[in-house]
N, C-alpha and C positions, 0 to 999 in steps of 0.2 A: 872694394864695395861690391863689385860684380860677383866676386867669389862668395861673399856672405849671402847675397840674394840667391845664388845658385844653390848654396847649402840649405837655405830655408825652404826653397822649393822642393829639393830632394827629400827633406825631412818630413814635410807634411803631405807628401804625395802618397796616395792610396787608391785602391780600386773601389772604395765605397762611394756610392752616388746617392742623390736624393730620391731616386726612384726605388732604390732598395729600402730606404727608410719607410716610404709610404707602403711598400708591400709588406714589411714587417708589422706595421701597425694594423693593416688589414687582417693579417694572419692571426695576430693576438686577439683581435675582436671576434674573429670566427671561432677561435678556441674557446673564448669566454661564452659565446652563445651556445656552442656545443655542450659545454658543461652545464649551463642553465637548463638546456633542453633535456639533458639526462636526469637532472634533479626533478624536473617537472613531470617526467614520465612516471607512471605508477610502477611499483615493484612487481616484477613478474612472479607469478605464483609457480611453485615447482610442480612438475607433473604428478599425476595421481599415484603412480607406483614408485616414485622416487623417494629415497630416504632423506628425512629432514631431521637434523639434530633437535633435541628437546630444548636446548638453550635458545635456539632461534625462534621456536614456537612460543616460549615463555616471554621473550623480549617483545613479541608483537602484541601480546595481550596487555590490556591496560589494567593497572592495579588500582582499585577504588577503595581499599580498606585502609586501616590505620596500622601504626607500628605495633607489632606483637598481637594484632587482632585481625587475622585473615578473614576475608569475606567468603562465607560458605553458606549455601542455601540448605534448608532442611532436607530437600530432595537429594542433594549431593551427599549429605551425611547418612541418610537412610540407605543410599546405594553403596556407600563405602562400609557400612556396618558399624558406624560409630554412634548409634542412637543411644541416648541416655536411658538405660533400662532399670533404674532403681525401683520403679513402680512394679515392674514385672518380676523382681526377685522375691523368692519365698522368705517368710519371716525367719529370724535368727533361731528361734526355738525349734522350728521345723527342720532347719539345716543341722542342728545339733541332735536331732532325733528325739526331742522332748515333746510329747503330745499329751496335754493334761486330760483331754477327753478319754484317751485310751487308758491312761493311768487310773482315772476314776472308774472306768468300766471294769478293769482288772481287779481293782480293790473291792468293788461290789461283788464280783464273782467269787472272790476269796471269802468275803464275809458271809455269803449265802451259798453254802455247799450244794443246796438243792437246785440252784439256778443253772440252766444249761450254759456252757461256756462257748464263746465264739472262737472257733479255731483259727480264723484269719487274724484276729487281734492277738490271741495268746501265742501265736507262732512268731511274734516279733521279738527281736533282741533288745528289749527295753530294760536298761539297768538303772534307771533313775529311781524308780520305786524300791527295788531291792537294796540299793545303797542307803536310802533314807531309812528303811526298816531295820537294816543292820546297825546303823548308827543309833536308832531309837532303842534297839535291844541293848546295845552296850551302854547307853546313857542310863536306862532304867536299872540295869544291873549295878552301875556305878552309884546310883542313888541309894541302892540297897546295901552298899558297902562292899561290892564285889567288882574288882577290876579284871574283867574278862574279855577285853577287846581282842587280844591275840587269839584266845580260844574261839571266839565267835568267827573271826575271819579265817582261821585255820580250818575249823570244822566245815565252814561253808565251802571253802575251796576243795577240800578232800571229798565232801559229799557231792559237789557238782561233777567232779571227775568220775566218781563211782557211778552216779546216776546216768551220766552221758554214755559210759561204756555199756551199762545194762540196757538202756533204751535203744542203743544202736544194735544190740544183739536181739532184742525182742521185736523191733519194728522193721518193716521193709523199706520205708522211705528214708529213714535216718533222721537225725536231729543234730543241731549245732550246739556248741558250747554256750553261746549266748542265750539261746532259747531255754536251755536247762537252768542256767543261772537266773534268768528272769522269772521263770515259774517258781522255782524253789525260794527265791527271794520274796516274791509277792505273798507266797503262802506262809511266810514267817510272821505275818501281821498278827495272827492269834497268839503267837508266842510273846509278842510285845505286850499284849494284854495280860498274859500270865506274869511277866516280869514286872509290870506296873502294879499288879496286885500284891507282889512280894514286897513292894515298898511299904504298903499299908499294914499288912499282917504277915505272920510267918506261915510258910507252906509246909513245914515239917510236921505233918500230922495227917490224920485221915481226910479232913476236908481239903487240905492242900494236895494230897495224892490224887484224890478223885478229880479235882480241878485240873491237875496236870495231865491225867489220863484223857480227860475230855478235850483239852487243848491239843494233845498229840493226835487224837482221832480227827479233830477238826482240820488240822494242818494237812495230815496225810490224805484225808478224803478230798480236800480241795485240790491238792497237787495232782492226785491220781485222776481226778475228773478232768482237769485241764490237759494233762498229758494224753489221755485217751481221745479227747476231742481234737486236739491239735495234730496228733499223729495217726488218727483214724485206727485206733486199737480197741475196737469194740469187744467186750467180753474179757478184757484183760485188766480191768481196773483194780481188782483185788491183788493181782500179782504186782502191780506197780505200787499199790498202797502200802504193802509190807516193807519194802526198803525205805520208802518215805517215812514211815512210822519209826523205823530205827534211827534215821537221821534226826528227826525232830525230837526223838527221845533223848538224844545227847544234849540238845539245847534245853530240854526240860530239866535234866539233871543239873545243868549249870544254874538254872533259875531256882530250883528248890533247895539245893545244898550249897 
């Protein structure tokens, strides 16, 4: 019995005392208070010159918007350059280079050979009117029973190249292909009138020949006037009118015969 008591005493014997337990509790309480004091302290701001990651800055900012709808003020959008500029965009016809006012002025200039031409307007590469007049010429020839669309476009292209070469040799400033095509195309409008009259009556006679010569002179006079005003070639209108008359004479042959 005495041996069992001695074994029990040796088994439960240790160096741990009650004072150590109270000291551990006090240390646990002090650690808890230290953690709470650290949480209560405000976050320290980084120095002014220190590098701060962008993720840390974004996490501190409060998000007040909704999902897929970020909150941005108009001032911020204007600073970033994302302002809605649909009201400031030019019209679609202006972006395409179609100006009806200039088309109307050029048409009136062609219809009135005695009217002085505006060189700033006539020097534009506007091909809207020439395309319409070429289609109108081919359509009126088709109404007269003549399918000459290929001849119209072929002679127009060759005539524009020849006139471009001639005008560059004669003028000091030079001229572009678009300007030559625009002027020659607008001056094709009197030829459309001749082809329209061919639908009503035949031009193979003296009246038709006289009318064709008048239309050729009308077209060549208008074209030479526009070229001299646009390229500042005063005193050379007759020299320009002669090759223009040859070109429009080919269209008159298509219309009469």
